[in-house]
C-alpha positions in Angstrom: 179.1 59.8 105.8 180.1 60.1 102.2 178.2 61.9 99.4 176.9 58.7 98.0 175.5 57.7 101.4 173.7 61.0 101.7 172.2 60.6 98.2 171.0 57.1 99.2 169.4 58.5 102.4 167.5 61.0 100.4 165.8 58.1 98.6 164.6 56.4 101.8 161.1 56.7 103.2 160.4 58.9 106.2 159.9 56.0 108.6 163.3 54.5 107.7 164.9 57.9 108.1 163.4 58.4 111.5 164.7 54.9 112.6 168.1 55.8 111.3 168.0 59.1 113.1 167.1 57.4 116.4 169.8 54.8 116.0 172.4 57.6 115.3 171.3 59.6 118.3 171.7 56.6 120.6 175.1 55.8 119.0 176.3 59.4 119.5 175.2 59.4 123.1 177.2 56.2 123.7 180.2 57.7 121.9 180.1 60.9 124.0 179.9 58.8 127.2 182.8 56.6 126.2 184.8 59.7 125.3 184.3 61.1 128.8 185.6 58.0 130.4 188.5 57.7 127.9 187.5 54.4 126.4 186.8 55.7 122.9 189.6 55.0 120.5 188.3 57.2 117.7 187.7 60.6 119.4 186.4 62.2 116.2 183.5 59.7 116.2 181.3 61.8 118.4 181.7 64.8 116.2 181.1 62.8 113.0 177.9 61.3 114.5 176.7 64.8 115.4 177.2 65.9 111.8 175.4 62.8 110.6 172.4 63.6 112.8 172.3 67.1 111.3 172.3 65.6 107.8 169.5 63.3 108.6 167.4 66.1 110.1 168.1 68.2 107.0 166.8 65.4 104.7 163.7 65.0 106.9 163.1 68.8 106.7 163.5 68.7 103.0 160.9 66.0 102.8 158.5 68.2 104.8 158.7 66.4 108.1 159.0 68.5 111.2 161.8 67.2 113.5 
């Protein structure tokens, strides 16, 4: 996720952020599973998604939402 993407996320509403968080968590779980069975071509994807999840949770916390 680039800096401009993070700034755009900060302008989204809480419901949209929660939906994005759920989607990212599911995608990260799928990437971890594919990494275990050696079908994932981009092995850094799982780590990148984990960092994106942390960014989303941080934005939600800043907005005052408990995650």
